[in-house]
N, C-alpha and C positions, 0 to 999 in steps of 0.2 A: 287374231282369233282369241275369245277371252273364254275363261272356264266354262262359261255358260252356254257358248255355242258348241252345238252337234260336230262330230269330225264327218265330214262328207265330202261330196265330188268337189268343192271349192278349197279342199286342204291342198298344201302344196307337195307333191312328188316327194317319194323316198329317196334317200340320195340314191346315186346310182342307176336312177329310173325305175318305172314301175316293173314290178315283177313280170315276167312274160316278154319284155322288149328283148328284141334280139338286134346285134348288129345288120346292117345292110348286107345282104348276100348269105346271111346266116341260115341255117336250117330251122324252120320254125317249128318241127315236131322234136328238135332236140332238147333236152331239158337245160335248164339255167346252168351257165357254168361250163358246157360242152362245146361251146361257140370253137369251130375250126379244131376240135380234137378229132383225129381219123378214129373210123371204125376199128377195132382190131378183129381180125377175122378168128372164128372160133369161140367168141364171148358171148355168153347169153347177157343179153338187156337184164339190167337190174332196177327193180323200181325204188322209186324215192318215196319215203313215208314221213310224214309229220307226226314225231309221238312227243306228246307230253308227259313228263316225269315228274313227280315229288322231288325238289331239289335234294334231299337226303338220299333218295334211292340212286339219283344220278351222280352224286357224290361219291357213293360206294361202290357204282359200275365202274366211274372213271378211276378209283383207286386200285380197284380189281386189275382193271386193263392196264394201266398203269406198271403193275406188278407184273403182269403176264406179257409186257412191251406190245401191246397191240392199242389201236385205237377204240376209242368208245363205241363206235360203230361196229368195227370188227368183233369186239366184246358182246354187243347184243346180239350180232347175226349168230355168234357161236353158242350164246345161252338159249337162243330162239330153236336152233336147229336140235341142240341137246335134248331140250325139253320135247319138241315134235318126235324125235328118235325113242326117247322113253315112254311116251304116251303111245307110241306106234302109230303115228299119225304122220310121220314123214312120207310126201309123195315120192313114187317111184320117179316121176319126172324131174324132181329136184335135183339140180346139179351140185357137182362137189363144190365144197367153198372155195371161193377164189385164193390163189396162193398168194402171200404178201411177204414182203421183206426182201431180203439179198437172196440172190439165185444161190443154190447149193453150190459149193467149188466142187470142180471136177479133178478127181485123183490122178 
């Protein structure tokens, strides 16, 4: 393929297969990466969102998350929940944030 040719149907597939391809026998409704993962009882389904951020904003959030020992995803979830609560827009149906990290030690 040359630089003049448009990217289209005759492009080679992305490494690891096309998005949405699931191994044989996998649940096609399961999000990618969840193949074979058993459903945990009592856990709410979490939606996946593609978020485009300015690189400087992402770097700032990543540093903040690292300072708080959180992942970038957990930090964004926390910030969105705070903003919704502060604006009085947190839905009553919203579950508690998932507990992450080590289980608390029992005395």
